[in-house]
N, C-alpha and C positions, 0 to 999 in steps of 0.2 A: 219695166218690171220694178216693182216697188220692193225695197230692201227692209225689212223689219228690224227694229233694234230693240235690246233688251238690257237691262241693268240689274247686276247681282246686289243683294243687300243680305244682312243678317236677320233672320227671323227673331222678333223680340222674344218669343216664348222659348224656342229650341235652341237659338244661337246658330243654327245651320244655315249655310249659303243657300239662298233660293233666287230666283229671278222675278222681278215685278214688272208688269207692264199693264198700261190702261189704255184702252181703245177711246179715241175721240169720235165724234159723229162722222168724221170723214175717213175713218178706219185706220189713221196713223196711230202708232204707239207712242205714248207718252213716256219718256224717261225722266226720272227723277234723280238728278245729279247729287252725287255724295260731297261735292267740293265745289266751291264758288272761285277756287283759284286765288283766294286772299289768305295771306298769313294769319295764324291764329293771334299773335300779338306783335306789337311793335318794339317792346323793349321788356327788361327782365323784371321790372316793377309791375307792370300790367300782368306778365305771366305768373308772378308770385301770388298776386291776389286772385287771379282766376283759379289757380291751383288750390290755394287756401280755402276758398269758399266752396269748390267742387269737392275736394277730398273730405273736409269736415262733414259737409252734408251727406255725403256717400256713408261715412262712417256713423253719422247719426241715424240714418235710415237703414243700416246694415242688416237689420232683423226684420224689416218690413218687406213684403213681398209685392207690395202694390205702389211703390215709389220709384219713379224713374229719374235719375239724376246725371247730367250730361254737361258737357263743356264744347263750345264751339261747334255745334252739331246743326246741320241745316234742318229747319223746320218748315215744311210745307203744309199750309193751313187750308188749302183749297183743293177738292178733288178735281183730277183733271187739268190742273195749272201748275206747270213746273216753272213758271215765270215769276210766281209770287213766292218768296222765301226770305227767310231771316235766320241768322245763326247766332243766337245770344251767346254772350261769354259763359254764363251758366244759366240752365234751367231746370226747373223741377215740375214733373207732372204726377200728381197724386192719381190713383186709380189705374196705372200702368205698370206692369211688371218691369223689373230691372233686367239688365242683359244688354248685349251688344246690339248696336244700331248703325247702319251706314247713313241713315239720316231719319228724321222724325216726320213721317208721313201720316198726317192727322187722321185721314179716313181710314188709315189702316191701324189706328190706335183707339178705336171706338169714338172717332171723332172729338177725343178729349184734347184741348190745347194744354200747353204748359201753363200752369196757373202762376208760377213765380219765375221771373227772369231777373238776371243781374247783367250790368254792363260795367265794364272797368274802362274808364276813358284813356286814351293815349294821346300823345301830341298831334298825331294825324287825324283824329277825329274832329268834324266840323260841326258847327251850330245846326246847319241844314241836316246833315246826316243823323244827328241825335234827334231832332225834330221829327224826321221821318220814322225813326225807330219807335219813339213814343206813339205816334200816330198808329204804326202797324201793330204794336201790342195793345193799344187801346181798341183797334177795330176788330182784332182776332181772338179776343177773350182772356187776355192775361188779367189775372186778379190782382197781383203785386208786382211792382216793377222798382228795382232800386239801382241806382247809378252812383259810382264812386269814381272821383279823379283823384288818384293818390299823389299827384304832382302839386296840384293847387290846393288840396286838402279840401275837396267839396263833396258833399254827400247829400243826395236828394232821394226821395221815394215817393211814389205814386200808388194808391190804392183804389180798387173798383168800388164806387158808391153811386147809386142811382144810374147803373148801367154804363158808367164813364170812369176811366181813370183819373182821379183827382190827387193833387199833391198832398203828402203827409205834412201837416204844419209843424208839429213838435217832433222833429226828426232826431234830435239830439239824444233822446233816450226812448227808443221805439221798440216795441215787441211786435214780431210779425204774427198776424193772425193765423196765417197757415202753417209756417214752419215752427212758430213758437220760439224761435231764436230772437235774442235781443241785440240791437245796435247801440252802441254808446259812442257818440261822435263828439270830440273835442279839437281843441286847436292842433294838438299833436297828431290827430288822424283818427282813424275808424277802428274800433274794436267791436268783435262779434263774439256772443256768448251762447253756449248750448242752453236748452232749457234747465239744465241742471245748475247752470251758472258758472260751468267750466269755460274757459275762453278758447276760441278757435286757435289752433297751433299749426305751424309748419311741420312736415315731417322730420326735418332737421332738428327742430325744438323738441318733438316727440322723442327723437332718437337720443338727444342729449339728456332729457328727463328720464328715459330708460336707462341709460348709462349711469346716470346720477343715482338713481334708485338702486340699480344693480351693486354699484359701488358701497351705498350704504348698508345694503343688505349684508355685502361681504364684510364690511367693517364691524357691523353687528354680530356677524357669525364668529369673526376671530376674537371679539371682545367676550362672547359668550363662551367660546373654547378657553380662553385665557381665565375667565371667571371659574370654569369648571376645573381647570388645571390647578387653580389656587384653591379650590375647595378640596380637591383630592389630596393636595400637598398638606392641607391643614388636617385632614382626617388622618393621613399617614403619621403625622406628627403627634396627633392625639393619642393614635394607637401605640405608638412608640413610647410615648409618655406614660401611658396606662401599663404597657408591659414591663417598663423600667420601675413603676411604682409597685406591681405585683412581684417583681423580682426582688425589690429591697424588702418587701413584705416577708417574703419566703426567707430571705437571709436572716432578718430579725427573728423569724420563729425558730429557724434552726440555731441561733446563737443563743436563744432564750433556753431552748431544750438542752443544750450542751451544758450551760452553765447550771442548770437544774440538776442534770445527771451528776455533775462534780460536786454538788452539794453547797455551791456557792450561792444559790438563790433558792428560795422554796418555791 
């Protein structure tokens, strides 16, 4: 007796847990695993860059309902084939809603492949492995592919032209056609900027900036309170001086009236 297998995953629109099965011609159920058993990263530097790119892209498209951003998610490009897959360090799919996924099963995503992918190299990555990834992304419809080696400070890019991914020649200051973000590459490393010109930042950098901003706001508030207190003190001093002036005038008038009553003055 044949045992059927099923795999649960999160529905891209509702986020609810459902089961997905695909029958082959032989009647067997195709399961699309959500993990390939490989670690997400090899070191902290690789992890930092993956999180930096993924989190900033999610922030950039936070108000868009048709952009899906993910990190280290298995992508199955072919219907009925769970042997062919890749897990880009970061991928962006335009035309697909955000939300939870167990994997990116392309034929369940209106057959839309990720248009932009990123790979962050680690010491364990081989030339053969990266060559195969480039071929995979080329074969399955990626429009832009960026590769960064933070250890050796190497940055490369490929963009689809004439139905093939071709190297970006002037990568040192390159603007992504799809994402509209700018890459600036120098000897010191890679910098990435939002379309507005603001630089991609880590969560810790954002937190420090928020703390700095809050501290500056508090200092400004204290300065404003001090200035207001000084203005109030000056106002009170002015009122006191005016009262003393009025009192002196009253005393002078009383003295003048007394002298006049005594016939001393006219």
